[in-house]
C-alpha positions, 0 to 999 in steps of 0.5 A, spaced: 530 507 550 533 512 544 534 506 540 527 504 539 525 511 538 530 512 533 528 505 529 520 508 529 523 514 526 527 511 521 520 507 519 517 513 518 521 514 511 517 511 505 524 508 503 525 505 509 518 502 509 519 499 502 526 496 504 522 493 510 516 490 505 522 487 500 525 484 506 518 481 509 516 479 502 522 474 502 522 472 509 515 471 510 511 472 503 505 468 505 504 473 511 505 479 507 500 477 502 495 477 507 497 482 512 499 487 506 497 485 499 490 483 500 489 489 504 492 494 499 487 491 494 481 491 498 482 498 500 484 501 493 478 497 490 473 500 496 476 507 494 475 506 487 467 504 488 466 509 493 470 515 490 469 514 482 471 520 480 475 526 482 480 527 487 480 522 493 484 523 500 484 517 504 488 515 511 492 509 511 497 506 514 504 508 512 506 501 510 500 500 505 502 507 502 505 504 496 501 498 495 494 502 495 497 507 490 500 501 486 493 498 486 489 504 485 493 505 479 492 498 476 485 499 477 485 506 473 489 502 467 483 497 467 478 502 467 481 505 461 481 498 457 476 498 451 470 493 453 470 487 449 
């Protein structure tokens, strides 16, 4: 009913998703690693490989927004490091 619809609407907030991820990280870290973190890394790497420069627009699930963004920025930083 209405309770479910309200819960779904609240999850559309990026802040609410962050809180949910934090909770899941503490409650089931192994599951979150596979379902979110590994996928975030994979999506960011593939985007970087296929879109090496310029503006990139990607459609991802809301739960992956923060993780893909974090991984994207980490890869960007790695690309700025001088070669050894």
